[in-house]
Backbone as ProteinMPNN parsed JSONL, in Angstrom:
{"seq_chain_A": "MKAKIVSSLLLVMLLCSVAGAASLPSITMLSTKTCPACEEMSKVLDDINAKYSGKISTAHIYLEDNPDIAKKYNVRYVPMLIFRDASGKEKAREVGYKSLNEVLATFRKAGITI", "coords_chain_A": {"N_chain_A": [[-16.254, 0.687, -0.753], [-15.076, 2.965, -1.884], [-12.582, 2.963, -0.611], [-11.401, 0.743, -1.8], [-11.065, 1.653, -4.409], [-9.225, 3.725, -4.02], [-7.158, 2.187, -2.984], [-6.63, 0.593, -5.236], [-5.767, 2.562, -7.035], [-3.445, 3.426, -5.743], [-2.015, 1.072, -5.923], [-1.641, 0.819, -8.707], [0.02, 3.021, -9.09], [2.22, 2.136, -7.589], [2.99, -0.175, -9.028], [3.707, 1.036, -11.423], [5.89, 2.574, -10.592], [7.638, 0.588, -9.724], [7.915, -0.693, -12.087], [9.741, 0.709, -13.593], [10.142, 3.5, -13.321], [12.032, 4.158, -11.443], [14.323, 3.356, -12.661], [15.61, 0.952, -12.097], [16.351, -2.555, -11.985], [13.734, -4.843, -11.106], [11.811, -6.747, -8.703], [8.7, -8.099, -8.179], [6.528, -9.356, -5.82], [3.698, -11.304, -5.771], [1.282, -12.277, -3.556], [-0.435, -14.13, -0.923], [-1.939, -13.537, 2.286], [-1.978, -15.729, 3.939], [-0.211, -17.647, 3.161], [2.382, -19.848, 3.716], [4.833, -20.195, 2.267], [4.974, -17.755, 1.015], [5.389, -16.057, 3.151], [7.972, -16.823, 3.899], [9.268, -16.083, 1.551], [9.035, -13.362, 1.703], [11.007, -12.737, 3.525], [13.248, -13.133, 1.971], [12.931, -11.044, 0.158], [13.318, -8.969, 1.968], [16.022, -9.401, 2.529], [17.078, -8.814, -0.002], [16.439, -6.1, -0.152], [18.106, -5.164, 1.895], [20.71, -5.926, 1.081], [20.96, -5.167, -1.581], [20.192, -2.559, -1.967], [19.36, 0.257, -3.856], [20.103, -1.017, -6.135], [18.34, -3.031, -6.844], [14.87, -2.92, -7.078], [12.074, -3.608, -4.998], [8.794, -5.01, -4.536], [5.807, -5.872, -2.804], [2.782, -7.408, -3.06], [-0.378, -7.996, -1.793], [-2.785, -10.282, -2.693], [-5.356, -10.62, -1.694], [-6.139, -8.082, -1.05], [-6.089, -6.936, -3.49], [-7.638, -8.137, -5.766], [-8.029, -7.747, -8.489], [-5.504, -7.608, -9.579], [-4.64, -10.229, -9.403], [-6.219, -11.393, -11.378], [-5.349, -9.941, -13.627], [-2.663, -10.732, -13.904], [-3.0, -13.41, -14.136], [-2.77, -15.183, -11.92], [-2.226, -18.233, -10.462], [-0.902, -19.734, -8.63], [0.899, -19.079, -5.606], [3.841, -17.934, -3.892], [3.995, -15.563, -6.565], [6.51, -14.39, -8.591], [7.587, -11.569, -10.248], [9.843, -10.489, -12.558], [11.54, -7.639, -13.634], [13.299, -5.625, -16.033], [15.511, -2.723, -15.97], [14.148, -0.895, -17.519], [11.555, -1.466, -17.07], [10.382, -3.55, -18.391], [8.841, -6.675, -18.399], [10.647, -9.574, -17.743], [10.835, -12.138, -16.728], [9.051, -14.734, -14.976], [8.426, -16.394, -11.958], [7.301, -19.054, -9.853], [6.566, -19.867, -6.529], [8.619, -20.478, -3.582], [11.803, -18.988, -3.59], [15.265, -18.991, -3.082], [17.663, -16.45, -2.094], [19.93, -16.688, -3.751], [18.779, -18.099, -5.894], [16.955, -16.213, -6.833], [18.705, -14.183, -7.685], [19.994, -15.633, -9.686], [17.882, -15.952, -11.466], [17.51, -13.316, -12.329], [19.977, -13.02, -13.694], [19.752, -15.082, -15.644], [17.667, -14.049, -17.103], [18.928, -12.05, -18.372], [19.383, -9.702, -17.032], [21.291, -7.268, -15.591], [22.743, -6.791, -12.457]], "CA_chain_A": [[-15.972, 0.71, -2.168], [-14.152, 4.06, -2.141], [-11.255, 2.539, -0.163], [-10.868, -0.166, -2.806], [-10.633, 2.472, -5.538], [-7.99, 4.377, -3.606], [-6.17, 1.123, -2.909], [-6.272, 0.223, -6.606], [-4.976, 3.646, -7.607], [-2.112, 3.355, -5.141], [-1.357, -0.098, -6.479], [-1.211, 1.166, -10.06], [1.185, 3.903, -8.935], [3.315, 1.297, -7.133], [3.444, -1.001, -10.141], [4.379, 1.916, -12.382], [7.205, 2.952, -10.076], [8.463, -0.607, -9.737], [8.118, -1.115, -13.472], [10.764, 1.395, -14.346], [10.352, 4.916, -13.046], [13.249, 4.288, -10.656], [15.421, 2.897, -13.522], [16.273, -0.179, -11.467], [15.7, -3.852, -12.142], [12.802, -5.013, -9.989], [11.094, -7.985, -8.453], [7.416, -7.886, -7.518], [5.955, -10.598, -5.317], [2.256, -11.365, -5.595], [1.113, -13.319, -2.55], [-1.587, -14.055, -0.031], [-1.542, -13.333, 3.685], [-1.983, -16.999, 4.675], [0.688, -18.567, 2.458], [3.666, -19.996, 4.406], [5.952, -19.956, 1.339], [5.002, -16.306, 0.782], [6.002, -15.464, 4.342], [9.408, -17.066, 3.774], [9.75, -15.297, 0.415], [9.128, -11.975, 2.198], [12.324, -12.615, 4.157], [14.216, -12.997, 0.882], [12.797, -9.658, -0.308], [13.989, -8.134, 2.973], [17.465, -9.55, 2.279], [17.383, -8.063, -1.223], [16.416, -4.681, 0.215], [19.273, -4.859, 2.727], [21.982, -6.169, 0.393], [20.983, -4.624, -2.949], [19.549, -1.245, -1.967], [19.868, 1.097, -4.936], [20.411, -1.843, -7.299], [17.123, -3.785, -7.17], [13.657, -2.425, -6.441], [11.171, -4.705, -4.645], [7.418, -4.69, -4.141], [5.054, -7.022, -2.301], [1.363, -7.099, -3.221], [-1.293, -9.018, -1.29], [-3.883, -10.462, -3.647], [-6.65, -10.445, -1.031], [-6.437, -6.655, -1.098], [-6.039, -6.504, -4.895], [-8.025, -9.277, -6.599], [-7.906, -7.395, -9.903], [-4.124, -7.918, -9.977], [-4.599, -11.681, -9.605], [-6.793, -11.645, -12.701], [-4.501, -9.321, -14.648], [-1.448, -11.521, -14.067], [-3.394, -14.814, -14.227], [-2.109, -15.856, -10.803], [-2.848, -19.495, -10.055], [-0.144, -20.198, -7.475], [1.681, -18.032, -4.952], [4.084, -16.589, -4.393], [4.4, -15.343, -7.946], [7.564, -13.378, -8.653], [7.69, -10.955, -11.569], [11.143, -9.847, -12.707], [11.563, -6.619, -14.693], [14.583, -4.948, -16.23], [15.513, -1.325, -15.536], [13.185, -0.117, -18.313], [10.217, -1.854, -16.652], [9.877, -4.645, -19.212], [8.834, -7.974, -17.734], [11.608, -10.489, -18.355], [10.673, -13.499, -16.217], [8.127, -15.019, -13.872], [8.696, -17.625, -11.222], [6.281, -19.35, -8.856], [7.068, -20.627, -5.394], [9.724, -19.916, -2.81], [13.134, -18.979, -4.205], [16.305, -18.444, -2.208], [18.308, -15.253, -2.628], [20.765, -17.097, -4.885], [17.902, -18.448, -7.015], [16.426, -14.95, -7.356], [19.785, -13.545, -8.439], [20.202, -16.442, -10.889], [16.79, -15.642, -12.396], [17.87, -12.042, -12.956], [21.063, -13.278, -14.653], [19.23, -15.887, -16.733], [16.814, -13.167, -17.901], [19.778, -11.04, -19.006], [19.303, -8.464, -16.262], [22.52, -7.008, -14.842], [22.544, -6.163, -11.146]], "C_chain_A": [[-14.956, 1.802, -2.499], [-12.731, 3.679, -1.734], [-10.615, 1.613, -1.18], [-10.354, 0.618, -4.014], [-9.316, 3.16, -5.202], [-6.873, 3.347, -3.555], [-5.706, 0.723, -4.31], [-5.441, 1.3, -7.272], [-3.557, 3.644, -7.047], [-1.325, 2.174, -5.696], [-0.848, 0.167, -7.887], [0.022, 2.052, -10.0], [2.406, 3.095, -8.506], [3.865, 0.465, -8.274], [4.169, -0.168, -11.183], [5.768, 2.287, -11.881], [8.138, 1.757, -10.076], [8.817, -0.979, -11.172], [9.075, -0.236, -14.249], [11.021, 2.842, -14.012], [11.646, 5.13, -12.261], [14.492, 3.872, -11.441], [16.257, 1.808, -12.87], [15.599, -1.47, -11.901], [14.795, -4.074, -10.931], [12.264, -6.423, -9.907], [9.829, -7.623, -7.687], [6.89, -9.244, -7.092], [4.461, -10.429, -5.141], [1.995, -12.536, -4.664], [-0.216, -13.187, -1.83], [-1.071, -13.975, 1.402], [-1.427, -14.639, 4.471], [-1.028, -18.033, 4.09], [2.032, -18.665, 3.181], [4.876, -19.734, 3.497], [6.101, -18.465, 1.054], [5.68, -15.595, 1.95], [7.522, -15.64, 4.295], [10.007, -16.234, 2.637], [9.879, -13.832, 0.805], [10.484, -11.722, 2.841], [13.417, -12.459, 3.101], [14.144, -11.583, 0.309], [13.461, -8.694, 0.669], [15.509, -8.198, 2.797], [17.884, -8.758, 1.047], [17.425, -6.574, -0.906], [17.647, -4.284, 1.012], [20.578, -4.923, 1.934], [22.097, -5.486, -0.965], [20.219, -3.302, -3.063], [20.187, -0.366, -3.045], [20.232, 0.334, -6.189], [19.21, -2.644, -7.786], [15.967, -3.166, -6.401], [12.738, -3.622, -6.163], [9.785, -4.164, -4.317], [6.731, -5.987, -3.731], [3.578, -6.645, -2.336], [0.529, -8.277, -2.725], [-2.513, -9.097, -2.202], [-5.257, -10.347, -3.006], [-7.1, -8.986, -1.109], [-6.55, -6.141, -2.532], [-6.404, -7.65, -5.84], [-7.93, -8.996, -8.102], [-6.502, -7.706, -10.429], [-3.985, -9.421, -10.229], [-5.145, -12.04, -10.979], [-5.879, -11.131, -13.799], [-3.268, -10.182, -14.941], [-1.715, -13.027, -14.105], [-2.701, -15.662, -13.152], [-2.9, -17.098, -10.418], [-2.18, -20.056, -8.807], [0.657, -19.031, -6.914], [2.792, -18.669, -4.142], [4.443, -16.596, -5.877], [5.393, -14.192, -7.934], [7.666, -12.882, -10.084], [8.989, -10.153, -11.607], [11.087, -8.877, -13.877], [12.964, -6.028, -14.807], [14.444, -3.482, -15.83], [14.553, -0.461, -16.327], [11.742, -0.464, -17.948], [9.631, -3.002, -17.44], [9.968, -5.96, -18.437], [9.745, -8.932, -18.497], [11.436, -11.935, -17.91], [9.594, -13.532, -15.147], [8.536, -16.335, -13.255], [7.566, -17.807, -10.213], [6.917, -20.19, -7.763], [8.226, -19.92, -4.713], [11.022, -20.046, -3.596], [14.114, -18.375, -3.204], [16.876, -17.183, -2.852], [19.157, -15.614, -3.844], [19.928, -17.463, -6.106], [17.303, -17.197, -7.652], [17.488, -14.258, -8.206], [20.076, -14.306, -9.727], [19.105, -16.171, -11.918], [17.045, -14.31, -13.081], [18.925, -12.27, -14.028], [20.551, -14.026, -15.884], [18.35, -15.053, -17.683], [17.606, -12.058, -18.578], [19.757, -9.696, -18.303], [20.562, -8.337, -15.401], [22.193, -6.283, -13.549], [23.774, -5.368, -10.787]], "O_chain_A": [[-14.063, 1.581, -3.317], [-11.775, 4.029, -2.427], [-9.406, 1.686, -1.403], [-9.314, 0.275, -4.577], [-8.395, 3.173, -6.019], [-5.766, 3.604, -4.028], [-4.51, 0.537, -4.536], [-4.501, 0.988, -8.002], [-2.588, 3.835, -7.783], [-0.116, 2.268, -5.912], [0.27, -0.224, -8.222], [0.965, 1.86, -10.768], [3.509, 3.333, -8.998], [5.079, 0.405, -8.469], [5.15, -0.629, -11.768], [6.721, 2.312, -12.66], [9.318, 1.898, -10.398], [9.893, -1.517, -11.434], [9.216, -0.413, -15.459], [12.062, 3.372, -14.402], [12.287, 6.172, -12.4], [15.607, 4.018, -10.941], [17.471, 1.746, -13.068], [14.396, -1.479, -12.16], [15.064, -3.548, -9.851], [12.259, -7.18, -10.878], [9.882, -6.926, -6.674], [6.813, -10.171, -7.897], [4.008, -9.52, -4.446], [2.426, -13.657, -4.934], [-1.005, -12.277, -2.083], [0.081, -14.303, 1.685], [-0.841, -14.656, 5.554], [-1.051, -19.192, 4.505], [2.756, -17.672, 3.258], [5.844, -19.11, 3.931], [7.213, -17.968, 0.873], [6.446, -14.651, 1.758], [8.268, -14.714, 4.614], [11.128, -15.739, 2.752], [10.749, -13.131, 0.287], [11.045, -10.633, 2.72], [14.394, -11.739, 3.311], [15.176, -10.985, 0.006], [14.09, -7.72, 0.257], [16.197, -7.183, 2.903], [18.928, -8.105, 1.052], [18.336, -5.868, -1.337], [18.177, -3.188, 0.83], [21.449, -4.069, 2.099], [23.203, -5.25, -1.451], [19.672, -2.974, -4.116], [21.411, -0.264, -3.128], [20.623, 0.929, -7.193], [19.071, -2.908, -8.98], [16.079, -2.916, -5.201], [12.632, -4.534, -6.983], [9.627, -3.023, -3.883], [7.04, -7.06, -4.25], [3.17, -5.668, -1.708], [0.704, -9.409, -3.176], [-3.186, -8.095, -2.446], [-6.229, -10.015, -3.685], [-8.291, -8.697, -1.221], [-7.048, -5.039, -2.762], [-5.567, -8.088, -6.629], [-7.767, -9.924, -8.895], [-6.341, -8.034, -11.604], [-3.294, -9.836, -11.159], [-4.59, -12.898, -11.665], [-5.66, -11.817, -14.797], [-2.879, -10.338, -16.098], [-0.779, -13.828, -14.106], [-2.128, -16.712, -13.441], [-4.085, -17.024, -10.091], [-2.809, -20.765, -8.022], [1.043, -18.116, -7.641], [2.685, -19.83, -3.749], [5.103, -17.509, -6.371], [5.14, -13.146, -7.336], [7.813, -13.671, -11.017], [9.204, -9.256, -10.792], [10.649, -9.231, -14.972], [13.708, -5.94, -13.829], [13.373, -3.053, -15.4], [14.171, 0.612, -15.858], [10.807, 0.162, -18.449], [8.494, -3.4, -17.189], [11.016, -6.313, -17.896], [9.638, -9.085, -19.713], [11.838, -12.857, -18.619], [9.271, -12.527, -14.512], [8.94, -17.268, -13.948], [6.951, -16.835, -9.774], [7.701, -21.1, -8.032], [8.74, -18.911, -5.195], [11.3, -21.086, -4.192], [13.819, -17.367, -2.562], [16.602, -16.89, -4.016], [19.109, -14.92, -4.86], [20.322, -17.169, -7.235], [17.159, -17.129, -8.872], [17.205, -13.802, -9.315], [20.374, -13.694, -10.753], [19.376, -16.162, -13.119], [16.822, -14.18, -14.285], [18.792, -11.774, -15.147], [20.865, -13.663, -17.018], [18.292, -15.307, -18.886], [17.035, -11.221, -19.278], [20.074, -8.669, -18.903], [20.851, -9.208, -14.581], [21.462, -5.292, -13.542], [23.823, -4.754, -9.721]]}, "name": "protein", "num_of_chains": 1, "seq": "MKAKIVSSLLLVMLLCSVAGAASLPSITMLSTKTCPACEEMSKVLDDINAKYSGKISTAHIYLEDNPDIAKKYNVRYVPMLIFRDASGKEKAREVGYKSLNEVLATFRKAGITI"}
C-alpha cells in the first residue's frame, strides 16, 4: 500500500511537470502494458523525444500501475493521448495509434505551436 502512495505522488509530480512547469507543449499517453497499439505508440513518443527535444514534452503512464488516473480521465480505450499547450491547459484528446504526422497535426489543429 505504501508503494502505491509513493507511486501516486510521483505520478502527480509527473503530471504537474508535463502540464506546464517546463513551459513546453506536451503529450501524455495513458496505456496498458498488454496493448499492441500502445507499444507502437511508444515508438512514436520515442520519435518525438528524438526529433522535438526541447520543443515537446512527453510522458507515458501505465494504467495498471495507476488505476486512479484511468478513473480521473475516464479512460475507456487505450492508448489515450492528452495534448496540452505550454501553459499546461488540455487542448485535445485522441484515442488509438497515431503516426508522428497525425500527432503533429493534432497539435496544429488544437492551436498549439511547436
